[in-house]
C-alpha positions in Angstrom: -20.2 41.7 -127.6 -21.1 39.3 -130.5 -22.7 42.2 -132.4 -19.5 44.3 -131.9 -17.3 41.5 -133.2 -19.5 41.1 -136.3 -19.4 44.8 -137.0 -15.6 45.0 -136.6 -15.2 42.1 -139.1 -17.5 43.8 -141.6 -15.5 47.1 -141.2 -12.2 45.4 -141.8 -13.5 43.7 -144.9 -15.0 46.9 -146.3 -12.0 49.1 -145.6 -9.8 47.9 -148.5 -12.7 48.2 -151.0 -13.3 51.8 -149.9 -9.6 52.6 -150.2 -9.5 51.2 -153.8 -12.5 53.3 -154.8 -10.9 56.5 -153.4 -7.7 55.8 -155.2 -9.5 55.3 -158.5 -11.5 58.5 -158.0 -8.3 60.5 -157.3 -6.7 59.1 -160.5 -9.7 60.2 -162.5 -9.7 63.7 -161.0 -6.0 64.3 -161.8 -6.3 63.2 -165.4 -8.0 65.4 -168.1 -11.5 63.9 -168.8 -12.0 65.8 -172.2 -10.0 67.7 -174.7 -11.4 70.9 -173.3 -9.9 70.3 -169.9 -6.4 69.5 -171.3 -5.3 73.2 -171.1 -6.8 73.8 -167.7 -4.4 73.9 -164.7 -4.6 70.9 -162.4 -6.2 71.1 -159.0 -3.7 70.9 -156.1 -3.7 67.4 -154.5 -5.0 67.0 -151.0 -2.3 66.2 -148.5 -3.0 63.4 -145.9 -3.7 64.8 -142.4 -1.5 63.2 -139.8 -3.2 61.4 -136.9 -3.4 63.4 -133.8 -1.1 62.0 -131.1 -2.5 61.4 -127.6 -1.2 63.6 -124.9 -0.1 62.7 -121.5 -2.7 60.5 -119.7 -4.6 60.0 -123.0 -5.1 57.0 -125.2 -5.6 56.9 -129.0 -9.3 56.4 -128.5 -9.5 59.7 -126.6 -8.2 61.9 -129.5 -9.4 59.9 -132.6 -12.6 57.8 -133.1 -12.1 54.1 -133.7 -12.4 52.8 -137.3 -15.7 51.1 -136.6 -17.3 54.3 -135.2 -19.4 54.8 -138.3 -20.5 51.2 -138.7 -24.0 50.0 -137.7 -24.8 47.2 -135.3 -26.0 44.0 -136.9 -29.0 42.7 -135.0 -28.8 39.0 -133.8 -31.6 36.6 -134.8 -34.5 36.3 -132.5 -33.7 32.7 -131.5 -30.2 33.8 -130.3 -31.4 36.7 -128.3 -31.6 35.2 -124.8 -30.2 38.2 -122.9 -33.4 40.0 -122.1 -36.0 37.2 -122.0 -36.3 33.6 -121.0 -37.1 30.9 -123.5 -40.6 29.7 -122.8 -42.6 26.8 -124.3 -45.2 28.7 -126.3 -46.9 25.5 -127.5 -50.5 25.1 -126.5 -51.3 22.6 -123.7 -52.3 19.1 -124.8 -56.0 18.5 -125.3 -57.9 15.9 -123.2 -58.1 13.8 -126.3 -54.3 13.9 -126.7 -53.8 13.0 -123.0 -56.2 10.1 -123.3 -54.4 8.9 -126.4 -51.0 9.0 -124.6 -52.4 7.0 -121.7 -53.8 4.4 -124.0 -50.5 4.1 -125.9 -48.6 3.7 -122.6 -51.0 1.0 -121.4 -50.7 -0.7 -124.8 -46.9 -0.6 -124.4 -47.1 -2.1 -120.9 -49.3 -4.9 -122.2 -46.9 -5.6 -125.1 -43.9 -5.7 -122.6 -45.9 -8.1 -120.4 -46.7 -10.3 -123.3 -43.1 -10.3 -124.3 -41.9 -11.3 -120.8 -44.5 -14.1 -120.6 -43.4 -15.4 -124.0 -39.8 -15.3 -122.9 -40.6 -17.1 -119.7 -42.6 -19.7 -121.5 -39.8 -20.4 -124.0 -37.2 -20.6 -121.2 -39.4 -23.0 -119.2 -39.9 -25.2 -122.3 -36.2 -25.3 -122.9 -35.3 -26.1 -119.3 -37.9 -28.9 -119.2 -36.6 -30.3 -122.5 -33.0 -30.1 -121.3 -33.7 -32.0 -118.1 -35.8 -34.5 -119.9 -33.0 -35.3 -122.3 -30.5 -35.3 -119.5 -32.5 -37.8 -117.6 -32.7 -40.0 -120.7 -29.0 -39.8 -121.2 -28.2 -40.5 -117.6 -30.6 -43.4 -117.6 -29.0 -44.8 -120.7 -25.5 -44.3 -119.4 -26.4 -45.7 -116.0 -27.7 -48.9 -117.7 -24.5 -49.2 -119.6 -22.3 -48.5 -116.5 -24.3 -51.1 -114.5 -23.8 -53.6 -117.3 -20.1 -52.9 -117.6 -19.7 -53.2 -113.8 -21.6 -56.4 -113.8 -19.4 -57.8 -116.5 -16.3 -56.6 -114.7 -17.4 -58.1 -111.4 -18.1 -61.4 -113.2 -14.7 -61.4 -114.9 -13.0 -60.6 -111.5 -14.8 -63.4 -109.7 -13.9 -65.8 -112.5 -10.2 -64.7 -112.4 -10.2 -65.1 -108.6 -11.5 -68.7 -108.9 -8.9 -69.5 -111.6 -6.0 -68.0 -109.5 -7.2 -69.8 -106.4 -7.4 -73.1 -108.2 -3.9 -72.6 -109.7 -2.4 -71.8 -106.3 -4.0 -74.8 -104.7 -2.7 -77.0 -107.5 0.8 -75.5 -107.6 1.4 -73.9 -104.1 5.2 -73.6 -104.4 5.9 -73.3 -108.1 9.0 -71.0 -108.3 8.1 -69.5 -111.7 4.4 -68.6 -111.6 2.8 -69.1 -108.2 4.3 -66.0 -106.6 3.0 -63.8 -109.5 -0.3 -65.5 -109.3 -0.6 -64.8 -105.6 0.4 -61.2 -106.1 -2.2 -60.7 -108.7 -4.8 -62.5 -106.7 -4.1 -60.1 -103.8 -4.8 -57.2 -106.0 -8.1 -58.8 -107.1 -9.0 -59.3 -103.5 -8.3 -55.6 -102.8 -10.6 -54.5 -105.7 -13.4 -56.8 -104.5 -13.2 -55.5 -100.9 -13.0 -51.9 -102.0 -16.2 -52.3 -104.2 -18.0 -54.0 -101.3 -17.1 -51.2 -99.0 -18.4 -48.6 -101.6 -21.7 -50.5 -102.0 -22.1 -50.6 -98.2 -21.5 -46.9 -98.0 -24.0 -46.1 -100.7 -26.6 -48.3 -98.9 -25.9 -46.6 -95.6 -24.9 -50.0 -94.2 -21.3 -48.9 -93.5 -20.8 -51.1 -90.5 -17.5 -50.2 -88.7 -16.9 -47.4 -91.2 -13.6 -49.0 -92.4 -13.0 -51.3 -95.3 -11.9 -54.9 -94.7 -8.8 -56.0 -96.7 -8.1 -59.0 -94.6 -8.1 -61.4 -97.6 -5.3 -59.4 -99.3 -3.2 -59.0 -96.1 -3.4 -62.8 -95.3 -2.5 -63.8 -98.8 0.5 -61.5 -99.0 1.7 -62.8 -95.6 1.6 -66.3 -97.1 3.4 -65.0 -100.1 6.2 -63.6 -97.9 6.6 -66.9 -96.1 6.6 -69.1 -99.2 8.8 -66.9 -101.4 11.1 -64.7 -99.3 13.2 -63.8 -102.3 10.3 -62.8 -104.5 11.4 -60.0 -107.0 8.4 -57.7 -106.1 8.8 -57.7 -102.3 8.7 -53.9 -102.4 5.2 -54.0 -103.8 4.1 -56.7 -101.4 5.2 -54.8 -98.3 3.8 -51.5 -99.6 0.4 -53.0 -100.3 0.3 -54.7 -96.9 1.1 -51.4 -95.2 -1.5 -49.6 -97.3 -4.3 -52.0 -96.5 -3.5 -52.0 -92.8 -3.4 -48.2 -92.8 -6.8 -48.0 -94.6 -8.2 -50.4 -91.9 -7.1 -48.1 -89.1 -4.1 -50.2 -88.0 -1.5 -47.5 -88.4 1.2 -48.9 -86.1 1.2 -52.3 -87.9 1.2 -50.5 -91.3 4.3 -48.6 -90.2 6.1 -51.8 -89.4 5.3 -53.2 -92.9 6.5 -50.0 -94.5 9.7 -50.1 -92.4 10.4 -53.6 -93.6 10.3 -52.1 -97.1 12.4 -49.0 -96.5 14.6 -50.1 -93.6 14.8 -53.9 -93.9 18.2 -54.1 -92.1 16.6 -52.7 -88.9 13.0 -53.7 -88.9 11.2 -57.0 -89.7 7.5 -57.3 -90.3 6.3 -60.7 -88.9 2.6 -60.3 -89.6 1.7 -60.1 -85.9 0.2 -57.0 -84.3 2.9 -54.9 -82.6 3.5 -55.6 -78.9 2.8 -52.6 -76.6 5.9 -51.3 -75.0 6.1 -52.0 -71.2 5.6 -49.1 -68.8 8.0 -48.2 -66.0 5.7 -50.0 -63.6 6.0 -53.2 -65.5 2.5 -53.0 -67.1 1.7 -52.4 -70.8 0.9 -49.1 -72.3 -2.8 -48.7 -72.8 -3.6 -51.4 -70.2 -5.0 -51.2 -66.8 -3.8 -48.0 -65.1 -1.9 -46.9 -68.2 -2.7 -44.6 -71.0 -6.3 -45.1 -72.2 -7.6 -46.5 -68.9 -9.3 -43.3 -68.0 -7.3 -43.0 -64.7 -4.5 -40.5 -64.3 -1.4 -41.0 -62.1 1.1 -38.5 -60.8 3.8 -40.1 -62.9 1.9 -39.4 -66.0 0.6 -36.1 -64.9 2.9 -34.5 -62.3 0.6 -31.5 -61.9 -1.7 -33.7 -59.9 0.9 -34.0 -57.1 1.6 -31.4 -54.4 5.3 -31.1 -55.2 6.3 -29.0 -58.1 10.0 -29.8 -58.3 9.7 -32.7 -60.8 7.0 -31.4 -63.1 9.2 -31.8 -66.2 11.2 -35.0 -66.2 14.4 -35.0 -68.2 14.2 -36.7 -71.6 16.7 -39.3 -72.8 18.9 -38.2 -75.7 17.4 -38.9 -79.1 18.8 -41.8 -81.0 17.7 -41.9 -84.7 16.2 -45.3 -85.3 16.3 -44.7 -89.1 20.0 -44.1 -89.4 21.7 -46.3 -92.0 18.6 -47.8 -93.4 18.7 -50.0 -96.5 15.6 -51.1 -98.5 14.4 -54.7 -98.8 15.7 -55.0 -102.4 18.1 -52.8 -104.4 16.4 -50.0 -106.3 13.1 -50.7 -104.5 10.0 -48.9 -105.5 7.8 -46.8 -103.2 10.7 -46.1 -100.8 10.3 -42.3 -100.8 6.5 -42.5 -100.5 6.9 -45.0 -97.6 9.2 -42.6 -95.8 6.7 -39.8 -96.2 3.9 -42.0 -94.8 6.1 -43.0 -91.9 6.8 -39.4 -91.1 3.0 -38.7 -91.2 2.5 -41.5 -88.7 5.0 -40.0 -86.2 3.5 -36.5 -86.8 -0.2 -37.6 -86.4 -0.3 -40.8 -84.3 2.9 -41.0 -82.3 2.6 -39.6 -78.8 5.9 -41.0 -77.4 8.9 -38.8 -76.6 10.9 -37.7 -79.6 8.0 -38.3 -81.9 8.7 -35.2 -83.9 12.4 -36.1 -84.1 11.5 -39.4 -85.7 9.1 -37.6 -88.1 11.9 -35.2 -89.1 14.2 -38.2 -89.7 11.7 -39.9 -91.9 11.0 -36.7 -93.9 14.7 -36.2 -94.2 15.0 -39.5 -96.1 12.7 -38.0 -98.8 14.8 -34.8 -99.0 17.8 -36.9 -100.0 16.3 -37.1 -103.5 15.3 -33.6 -104.8 13.8 -35.2 -108.0 11.2 -37.2 -106.1 7.6 -36.1 -106.5 7.2 -36.1 -102.7 10.2 -33.7 -102.1 8.2 -30.5 -101.8 5.7 -32.0 -99.4 8.4 -33.5 -97.2 10.2 -30.1 -97.2 7.0 -28.4 -96.1 6.5 -30.9 -93.3 
């Protein structure tokens, strides 16, 4: 097919040239070539023969040969002639010397790659060792600086504690400076107790597993007694509740926070909360009550044979936090305190309507959409 296309292209290119030659020859034949031929009669011109028309059932190729019938087929180059034979590698096989040389080159390449990998591993190992060495040096240097800074900070704290204690002993009721000195001294007590607890934890001598902020709590209770109109009462009650909560005394912490956020309904006296009496006249958590390890039919009706009073009716819920006012106008920490009170009822309150009380506390936070605790209270 390729040969046929090439032949057809050559025929089409050669046809105009052949026609020009024939026209030129005809013109030369019709004109007198010499003076002797001028008087001779001209030869009659040949008329073009019409192409035969194909008959019924015939095509043009049946009655007239195609224009390329007289052309010759141009042979294809040998490297393109793949019709009759398969291309085969006619190179001679490698000699044993060539095979041995190839094997030697491959072995040399493998040795070179192995040496490269070993060099890369050695460099990486050196870099890693150097990095860790310098890191240890930096850490040791920074650790010495940190220990020195902590030592100086602890000394400054202890010195400030001694100065504040001496001032409070000398001026126990000064209305201008003593209250602020007691407030700052309580913060220093808190820092000292927190650092001691951290050191115990790092030395695996954790003790009870809870920090001891008794010094701060006792000092702030004294502050409340001596200066009931102190301008930072909100901070005092908040820190008392926070320290009690960190010590695992959640119920007492709730009372301190309530004295901050709901001072018109709750008063924190500094004494542990009194357990509410049970219907039998005992105290909750005492002998025969919750926490004694013994179960009664009143607490667990399923232990009785009768099933008519399995669910005792609950009393209607009365919101204890309705109409609350903080301890001072524009008190700080109020919304955070309400969130913590809601957390207490949600996690540690097992009395009836505990969730109702939690919802009421969370609702106090929702009253201020701009507060940072709003989204968390809304989620709760």
